[in-house]
C-alpha beads as a LAMMPS data file, in Angstrom:
LAMMPS data file: protein, C-alpha beads

189 atoms
188 bonds

1 atom types
1 bond types

-500.0 500.0 xlo xhi
-500.0 500.0 ylo yhi
-500.0 500.0 zlo zhi

Masses

1 110.0

Atoms # bond

1 1 1 249.847 -431.559 -84.968
2 1 1 248.700 -431.037 -88.513
3 1 1 245.179 -429.717 -88.878
4 1 1 242.932 -431.234 -91.507
5 1 1 239.648 -430.017 -92.911
6 1 1 236.645 -432.242 -93.662
7 1 1 236.053 -430.237 -96.857
8 1 1 238.305 -428.004 -98.988
9 1 1 238.713 -424.523 -97.440
10 1 1 241.120 -421.608 -97.644
11 1 1 244.258 -422.641 -95.723
12 1 1 244.136 -419.428 -93.629
13 1 1 241.439 -421.032 -91.504
14 1 1 243.626 -424.039 -90.712
15 1 1 246.750 -421.945 -90.140
16 1 1 245.088 -419.638 -87.584
17 1 1 245.346 -420.897 -84.025
18 1 1 245.792 -419.452 -80.540
19 1 1 249.357 -419.835 -79.319
20 1 1 250.521 -418.507 -75.950
21 1 1 254.263 -418.110 -76.483
22 1 1 255.111 -414.451 -77.048
23 1 1 258.492 -412.771 -77.204
24 1 1 257.738 -409.802 -74.944
25 1 1 258.666 -407.461 -77.806
26 1 1 256.424 -404.390 -77.624
27 1 1 253.769 -403.923 -80.276
28 1 1 253.766 -400.719 -82.247
29 1 1 250.352 -399.036 -82.182
30 1 1 250.276 -399.107 -85.998
31 1 1 250.377 -402.934 -85.866
32 1 1 247.424 -403.072 -83.498
33 1 1 245.476 -400.542 -85.566
34 1 1 245.693 -402.888 -88.563
35 1 1 243.856 -405.555 -86.547
36 1 1 241.163 -403.060 -85.527
37 1 1 240.837 -401.970 -89.157
38 1 1 240.220 -405.551 -90.264
39 1 1 237.584 -405.905 -87.528
40 1 1 235.908 -402.698 -88.716
41 1 1 235.005 -404.376 -92.014
42 1 1 233.225 -407.363 -90.470
43 1 1 229.600 -407.937 -91.510
44 1 1 226.897 -406.820 -89.097
45 1 1 223.123 -406.966 -88.913
46 1 1 221.614 -403.696 -90.115
47 1 1 225.174 -402.337 -90.299
48 1 1 224.933 -401.754 -86.538
49 1 1 228.644 -402.502 -85.984
50 1 1 228.181 -403.178 -82.252
51 1 1 231.779 -404.211 -81.566
52 1 1 233.945 -402.002 -79.424
53 1 1 237.523 -402.465 -78.279
54 1 1 239.666 -401.014 -75.538
55 1 1 243.359 -401.784 -75.423
56 1 1 246.468 -401.332 -73.354
57 1 1 249.945 -401.527 -74.837
58 1 1 252.740 -403.290 -72.952
59 1 1 254.906 -401.204 -70.648
60 1 1 252.049 -398.823 -69.791
61 1 1 250.095 -398.497 -66.527
62 1 1 246.948 -399.571 -68.423
63 1 1 248.606 -402.838 -69.417
64 1 1 249.398 -403.605 -65.792
65 1 1 245.750 -402.911 -64.838
66 1 1 244.495 -405.227 -67.607
67 1 1 247.036 -407.899 -66.672
68 1 1 245.821 -407.870 -63.058
69 1 1 242.290 -408.660 -64.299
70 1 1 243.415 -411.988 -65.771
71 1 1 243.002 -415.277 -63.960
72 1 1 246.393 -416.454 -62.609
73 1 1 246.682 -419.172 -65.278
74 1 1 246.397 -416.587 -68.051
75 1 1 248.511 -413.971 -66.291
76 1 1 251.480 -416.367 -66.152
77 1 1 251.932 -416.204 -69.926
78 1 1 250.192 -412.936 -70.912
79 1 1 252.783 -410.759 -69.206
80 1 1 254.846 -411.200 -72.406
81 1 1 252.072 -409.836 -74.662
82 1 1 252.569 -406.632 -76.614
83 1 1 248.986 -405.548 -75.917
84 1 1 245.863 -406.678 -74.128
85 1 1 242.542 -405.951 -75.813
86 1 1 239.065 -406.016 -74.312
87 1 1 236.333 -406.997 -76.800
88 1 1 232.956 -405.490 -75.995
89 1 1 229.553 -405.555 -77.726
90 1 1 227.035 -402.741 -77.675
91 1 1 223.688 -404.349 -76.781
92 1 1 221.259 -401.521 -77.693
93 1 1 220.770 -399.181 -80.619
94 1 1 220.799 -395.394 -80.269
95 1 1 217.013 -395.645 -79.980
96 1 1 217.273 -398.110 -77.072
97 1 1 216.201 -401.176 -79.088
98 1 1 218.002 -404.429 -78.295
99 1 1 220.687 -405.354 -80.801
100 1 1 219.827 -409.054 -80.830
101 1 1 222.850 -410.028 -82.917
102 1 1 225.403 -408.030 -80.915
103 1 1 227.400 -411.106 -79.868
104 1 1 227.153 -412.696 -83.320
105 1 1 228.345 -409.520 -85.040
106 1 1 231.108 -408.922 -82.502
107 1 1 232.235 -412.521 -83.053
108 1 1 232.552 -411.768 -86.763
109 1 1 234.690 -408.724 -85.924
110 1 1 236.819 -410.855 -83.597
111 1 1 237.394 -413.378 -86.383
112 1 1 238.508 -410.620 -88.769
113 1 1 240.829 -409.310 -86.036
114 1 1 242.252 -412.806 -85.452
115 1 1 242.765 -413.571 -89.149
116 1 1 244.506 -410.231 -89.703
117 1 1 246.793 -410.974 -86.771
118 1 1 247.624 -414.401 -88.195
119 1 1 248.357 -412.813 -91.580
120 1 1 250.793 -410.478 -89.804
121 1 1 252.431 -413.423 -87.974
122 1 1 251.237 -412.170 -84.597
123 1 1 250.041 -414.222 -81.660
124 1 1 246.338 -413.480 -81.119
125 1 1 244.763 -415.412 -78.251
126 1 1 241.274 -414.732 -76.880
127 1 1 240.413 -415.564 -73.267
128 1 1 237.342 -415.743 -71.070
129 1 1 239.417 -416.213 -67.907
130 1 1 239.439 -412.768 -66.342
131 1 1 237.456 -410.586 -63.952
132 1 1 234.642 -409.341 -66.191
133 1 1 233.167 -406.995 -63.578
134 1 1 236.594 -405.582 -62.823
135 1 1 237.222 -405.090 -66.540
136 1 1 233.968 -403.156 -66.858
137 1 1 235.205 -400.811 -64.135
138 1 1 238.801 -400.503 -65.367
139 1 1 237.709 -399.828 -68.963
140 1 1 234.637 -397.710 -68.015
141 1 1 232.390 -399.971 -70.098
142 1 1 228.899 -398.434 -70.424
143 1 1 225.956 -400.351 -68.925
144 1 1 224.435 -401.061 -72.350
145 1 1 227.546 -402.970 -73.446
146 1 1 228.534 -406.605 -72.797
147 1 1 232.121 -407.723 -72.354
148 1 1 232.867 -410.666 -74.643
149 1 1 236.523 -411.559 -74.059
150 1 1 240.047 -410.305 -73.548
151 1 1 242.705 -410.888 -76.193
152 1 1 246.469 -411.100 -75.811
153 1 1 248.368 -409.888 -78.879
154 1 1 252.107 -410.126 -79.369
155 1 1 255.035 -411.205 -81.437
156 1 1 255.700 -414.954 -81.456
157 1 1 257.981 -416.304 -78.792
158 1 1 259.585 -419.624 -77.985
159 1 1 257.551 -422.504 -76.642
160 1 1 260.273 -423.411 -74.151
161 1 1 259.836 -420.013 -72.444
162 1 1 256.276 -420.886 -71.431
163 1 1 255.539 -422.376 -68.026
164 1 1 256.214 -426.107 -68.278
165 1 1 252.547 -427.108 -67.908
166 1 1 251.646 -425.108 -71.051
167 1 1 254.407 -426.290 -73.369
168 1 1 252.627 -429.452 -74.549
169 1 1 249.465 -427.486 -75.313
170 1 1 251.414 -425.038 -77.512
171 1 1 250.305 -426.476 -80.831
172 1 1 247.297 -426.120 -83.116
173 1 1 244.392 -428.295 -82.028
174 1 1 241.829 -430.129 -84.100
175 1 1 238.117 -429.346 -84.286
176 1 1 235.016 -431.493 -83.981
177 1 1 233.935 -433.034 -87.289
178 1 1 231.447 -431.029 -89.345
179 1 1 228.911 -433.843 -88.930
180 1 1 228.765 -433.109 -85.165
181 1 1 228.066 -429.420 -85.750
182 1 1 225.792 -429.163 -88.795
183 1 1 222.350 -430.774 -89.267
184 1 1 219.866 -430.846 -92.114
185 1 1 216.687 -429.035 -91.077
186 1 1 216.706 -429.946 -87.377
187 1 1 218.812 -431.274 -84.545
188 1 1 219.055 -435.069 -84.380
189 1 1 217.225 -437.098 -81.782

Bonds

1 1 1 2
2 1 2 3
3 1 3 4
4 1 4 5
5 1 5 6
6 1 6 7
7 1 7 8
8 1 8 9
9 1 9 10
10 1 10 11
11 1 11 12
12 1 12 13
13 1 13 14
14 1 14 15
15 1 15 16
16 1 16 17
17 1 17 18
18 1 18 19
19 1 19 20
20 1 20 21
21 1 21 22
22 1 22 23
23 1 23 24
24 1 24 25
25 1 25 26
26 1 26 27
27 1 27 28
28 1 28 29
29 1 29 30
30 1 30 31
31 1 31 32
32 1 32 33
33 1 33 34
34 1 34 35
35 1 35 36
36 1 36 37
37 1 37 38
38 1 38 39
39 1 39 40
40 1 40 41
41 1 41 42
42 1 42 43
43 1 43 44
44 1 44 45
45 1 45 46
46 1 46 47
47 1 47 48
48 1 48 49
49 1 49 50
50 1 50 51
51 1 51 52
52 1 52 53
53 1 53 54
54 1 54 55
55 1 55 56
56 1 56 57
57 1 57 58
58 1 58 59
59 1 59 60
60 1 60 61
61 1 61 62
62 1 62 63
63 1 63 64
64 1 64 65
65 1 65 66
66 1 66 67
67 1 67 68
68 1 68 69
69 1 69 70
70 1 70 71
71 1 71 72
72 1 72 73
73 1 73 74
74 1 74 75
75 1 75 76
76 1 76 77
77 1 77 78
78 1 78 79
79 1 79 80
80 1 80 81
81 1 81 82
82 1 82 83
83 1 83 84
84 1 84 85
85 1 85 86
86 1 86 87
87 1 87 88
88 1 88 89
89 1 89 90
90 1 90 91
91 1 91 92
92 1 92 93
93 1 93 94
94 1 94 95
95 1 95 96
96 1 96 97
97 1 97 98
98 1 98 99
99 1 99 100
100 1 100 101
101 1 101 102
102 1 102 103
103 1 103 104
104 1 104 105
105 1 105 106
106 1 106 107
107 1 107 108
108 1 108 109
109 1 109 110
110 1 110 111
111 1 111 112
112 1 112 113
113 1 113 114
114 1 114 115
115 1 115 116
116 1 116 117
117 1 117 118
118 1 118 119
119 1 119 120
120 1 120 121
121 1 121 122
122 1 122 123
123 1 123 124
124 1 124 125
125 1 125 126
126 1 126 127
127 1 127 128
128 1 128 129
129 1 129 130
130 1 130 131
131 1 131 132
132 1 132 133
133 1 133 134
134 1 134 135
135 1 135 136
136 1 136 137
137 1 137 138
138 1 138 139
139 1 139 140
140 1 140 141
141 1 141 142
142 1 142 143
143 1 143 144
144 1 144 145
145 1 145 146
146 1 146 147
147 1 147 148
148 1 148 149
149 1 149 150
150 1 150 151
151 1 151 152
152 1 152 153
153 1 153 154
154 1 154 155
155 1 155 156
156 1 156 157
157 1 157 158
158 1 158 159
159 1 159 160
160 1 160 161
161 1 161 162
162 1 162 163
163 1 163 164
164 1 164 165
165 1 165 166
166 1 166 167
167 1 167 168
168 1 168 169
169 1 169 170
170 1 170 171
171 1 171 172
172 1 172 173
173 1 173 174
174 1 174 175
175 1 175 176
176 1 176 177
177 1 177 178
178 1 178 179
179 1 179 180
180 1 180 181
181 1 181 182
182 1 182 183
183 1 183 184
184 1 184 185
185 1 185 186
186 1 186 187
187 1 187 188
188 1 188 189
């Protein structure tokens, strides 16, 4: 499927998507650090930089613990990832004030992470389907932090190596038209 924009944009936004097929080739830590470095430069309210990441590289005990947290439908393809990454947002400042834009800012960091991965020809696929409470325990996430998602990162693999039910979905999808998402001054109706 070819993606099309409603208005002219940088092609990187159309080229980035979330495949599942990964080769199983291990990631080198230096590759993963480049994604974290891109995320580090994301904009944030008051320069609070609330995003935090924990990761586990493939073929380590930590990877197996992260993999076990995934819902079965995600586990069946993520076992070929080179790393699993937990994306977390700090919800309070050092002074105990709520960081009201923690999720917004962490989303910006995630997007930088995802675009850097696409630029490096890596598979970068975020998921909500995992045991969030279990992840908080496994990763020792502090109480004043909120888990946002888990991300599978790896080298591209072949579509035909995915479980059959996922093969058809292994293509970029389209987005809702801008007119359904953006309104002048107020929501319609």
